[in-house]
N, C-alpha and C positions, 0 to 999 in steps of 0.2 A: 648321451644325447638327449636334448629337451623337444619333445613332440606334443604337437596340440591335435586331437583328434576331434573331427564332428561329424555327427550324423544327423538325416534329414530328418525333419521334426515328424514324419510318418514314414513307416517303410514303402518301397515301391511296390509291394504286393498288395497294398491297402491296410485300411484300420490302424492301429496304434501299436506302440512297442509293448506295452503291458496292459492288454485288456484285461478289464474285470479290476482294475486295481484304483477306480475312483480318478482323483485328480492327480496321482503319481503314476502317470503315464509314461514318462521320461524313462530311459533304461538306464540299468545300473551297469557299468562298465568292468569286464574282465577282458582283459587283454593278451595275447599271447604274440609274441616276438622272437620268431625263429624256434618257437616250442617253448619258450620261458614264460611261464603266466604271471602276469600281474595283476593284483586285485585292489586297485586304488580306491581308498576310504574316501576322498575326496570326490570321486565322480559316481556320486549315486544321483538317481532321478533326474538328469540334466541331459544335454545334448553334446555338450563337448566335455572332454577329459584332456587335463594337461598332466604329462607324463615324464619323469627322467628315467632313461634305461641305459644300460650299458651293452655296448656290443662294438664289435670292430670289424663286423661284416660289411662290405660294401654295398650289397644287395640285402634289404630286410624283408621278412614275409611278417605282415602285420596283421594278426587275426583279432576283430572286434567282436566281442560277444556282449549280450544282455544277459546277465545274472539273474535268475530267476529261483526261487525257493525249491521248484520240482525239477526243472529242466532249463538249461541256459539255451540261448536262442543265438544263432551268427548273424551279426548285422550286415558282416562284409570282411572280405580280406583284401589286402592290399599288398603289392609287391613293390618295393620304392626303394630307388636308389638312394644310398646315403645323403642326406642334406638336400635332397629334391621332392618337392610337395607333390602329392600324387594324389589319385582319386580312383575309387572303382565303386560303382553303383551308390550305396546309401554312405559311403564313408569315404571323408576326406582326411588326408594327414599332411598335418604342416610342420615342417623341421624350424623350429624357434633359434634365434642366434643367441 
């Protein structure tokens, strides 16, 4: 499956994703799909992440994290039906064809 993940420019709680990091205030993505962790190298300091995953499940639980040196921060969790775009809070998931 090819998915595109978008997060809001700022968290709904206010502030920035990475306060104290100067110009690099966009998140570094770490993603878990049904418990399987993905650390895509192409998804650093950005608000979008394109990722290929393998899953045979009809419903996917997608956790989106901001990977930080000390503590990872959850940006959102979306429960999506396979192939159906979904959104939860600051996170949007798009299934690409």
